[in-house]
N, C-alpha and C positions, 0 to 999 in steps of 0.2 A: 472517538476513535483516533488511534495513532497508527501510522504506517511506517515501516522500515523497508529498505531495499538493500540487499547484500550484493555489493558490486563484484565481489569475488565469485559469487555463484552465478551471476547474470550471464545468460547465453546470448544476449543481444537480439532476441527474436522480435522485440517491439510489440508484443501482444498487449502489454500493460499500457503503452503509449496510445495504441489504437483504442483501447477500452476506456481509459481515463486520462485524456491528454492534459487536463488541467492539474493533474496530480503528478504524473510521470512524464519524463522526457528522456532522451538519449544523447550521450556525448557524440559529437560529430565525428571525432577521429576513430572511435572504435564501437560505437553503438551501445555502450554499457548504460544501464539505467541510472538516472539520478532523480531525486524528488524535487518537484516544484514547491511542495508543501508536505509536511509530515502530519498535519492535522486537517484532513479533508473536511469540507463543509457537510452538513447533513444531506444535502442534495447529491453529493459525490460518493457517499458511503457505499451504496449498492454497487456502483461501478468499480470501486476500489476492492471490495470483497471479491467480485468476479475476476478482476485482474489477478489477484492473489491465487485464486482457484485455477486459472488457466495458465499461469506462469510455468513454462516447461522445466525450468531449473529450480523452481520453488524458492526463488530469491526474495519474494515479497512476504513480509510478516505483518499481520494486522493485529493490533491490540485494541480490544474493546474496553472502554472505560465505563464502569458501572456507576450510576448516580448513588450518592450517599443518601441516607435518610434526610429529609428536609430539602431535597432537590439539588444539593451541591455535588459537583463532580468528585468522584472518589477513587476507589480501588480499580484495579484493571484485571480483566480476564484476557489471557493471551490466546489468540487463535492463529494458527499457522496453517496455511493451505497445504494439503498433501496428506 
């Protein structure tokens, strides 16, 4: 999984930070989201998907990476909440 946050779309609601604080954070001066990591651990993926789903401004995009045959990471399927 790969996650992206569009700072231009961010409404600074903080829902993502409350849902997945190890992945998302907010700038102190304006509350806009920034990523602590763009590659969440397997344990964080469910929370990241939920954060994208509940984001009021749809600023979070999740890209699911599909394994290639033979178990190697490969192509990606793009999932955007909304």
